[in-house]
N, C-alpha and C positions, 0 to 999 in steps of 0.2 A: 504494500500500500504506500503511495507516495507521501512524502512528508511536506508537501506543499499543495496549494490550491490555486488553480488558474481560473480567472473570471474574465468574461468578455462582454462587450457592449458595442452595438452597432448603431450609429446615428449619423445622419447627413453624409452618407457614403464614406464614413470613416470608421474603421474597425479598431477598437481599443481592447487591449489584453493586458491584464496585470496578474502577476504571480506573487503570492504571499505564502508565508509560513502558515501552518494550520491554526496557530494561535493569533494570527494577524499582527503580531508584534514586528514582523519583518516583511518588507516588500523587496523581492529579488529583482523584478524587472517590470517595466511598463512600456508597452509597445503600441504605436499608432500607425495604421496603414491607411493611406489615402488612395483615391481613385486615379490620381495623376502623378507624374514624376517617375523617376527610376532610381534604383539603388537603395541601400540600407545604411543608415547613419546611426552610430552608437554614441551616446553621451555617457561619460563616466563622471558622476557627480559625487558629492560627499555622502549624503544620506537622504532617504525619502521622508517627506513630511506626511501629510494625511491624504495625498492624492491617491485615487483609485482608478479603476477602468471607467468610471462614470463621472467622478468629481476631480477636476484638475486644480492645481494651484498655480501661482505665478510662474514658477520655474518650468513646469510642464508646458504652460502656454508659451513661454519663451522658446523652449526646445521645439515646439511645433512650428512656430513662426520662422525660426532660423532654418529648420528642415525644409520648409516650403520655399523660403528664399533661395536655398541652395538646390532646389528642384529634386529633392529626395521623395521617393514613394513611401518610405517607411522610416521611422526612427524608433529607437529603443533607449530607455534610460536605465542604467544600472548605477550602482554606487559603491564607494569604498566600504561603507557601512550600510547594512540592510535594515538596521533598527529604525523604526518610524518615529520621528520626533520633529516638532517644529523648531526646536532649539538645539543647535549643535553642541552646546555645553552639556546636554543630557547624555551624550555619548560617553562621557567620562564616568558616568554613574552606573553604566551597564557592564556586566561582566564580559559579555561577548557581543559587542555592538556590530561586528561584521556579519553575524548570523551564521548558523551551521552550514548552510548550502550556498552561501554567496559566491565563493570561489568557483564552484561548479557553474553557476549561472553566468558569472563573468567570462569564463572560458568559452562557454557555449555562445554567448553573445558576441564575443570578439571574433569567433569563427564565422558567425552569421553575418557580420557587418562588412561593408566595403570601405568604411572610413570611421575613425574614432576621434571624437572631440573630448579631451580631458578638461574638466572645469569644476574642480572640487573646492577651490578656495583655500584659505589659510589653515583650516582645521585638519587638513589631510595628513599632517604629521603625527596625529594621535596614534599611539601604539605602533608607530612606524608603518602604518597601513599604506601610505603612499608608496613606500619603497617596495612593499610586498606586491602591490598591484602593478607597479611598473615592471617588476620582474615577470609577472604573469603576461603582461602585454608584450614584452620583448620576445616571448616564445612564439609569437605569430608574426606574419608579414603584413598585417593590416596597417595602412598608413595612419599615423597618429598626429593630431594637431591640438593647439590650444588657442585661446583668445587673449593672450597676455599672461604674464607671470607676476606673482606677488613679489615683495622684496625678499621673501624666503624661497623664491623659485618654485612656488606652487602654482598650478594653473588657475587663473582667476575664475571666479564663479560667473557664469553667463548672465545671471540676473542683473548684474550691475554694469553690463557692457553693451554699447551701442550695436545695433544691427549692422552698422556700416563697418565695424571692425572686421578686418580680413583675417582669416585663419593663418596661423603660423605653424609650420612643420615642427614636430617635436619628437624626441626619442629617435 
């Protein structure tokens, strides 16, 4: 029996799929597929908030708009940490914020994608998770980009970046 739950929602010719832990404390991925465009874009962010297959937050809306501007047919959001929280500081209080299946979903999603945009912001260094995920990414040939780096060389979070910002090759 799988240790995760996948939920789907279809509205306005857009199919949304989200995969959660059975307890819903973790979201491993959120994918949106449009009826136009081509290719698959993966965003690797910090952690999911409360967005689901039906309810989106500002970050998912930004991912969707950027994906459409780049003419992608699909995008997926995965995270360094799968623990669902609206406050990144909460990640410090959880014993395993990355979630038990997150690496598996990251690897599957990296294989699935044509391009990766890393955009996890300054909290990515928690538990050296940024380094762990970078090593996972390096095992694949998928091109990796960012939208700017913080002063600590972490890929800036896309929520705070103009849509005019051009992708920069990374890794």
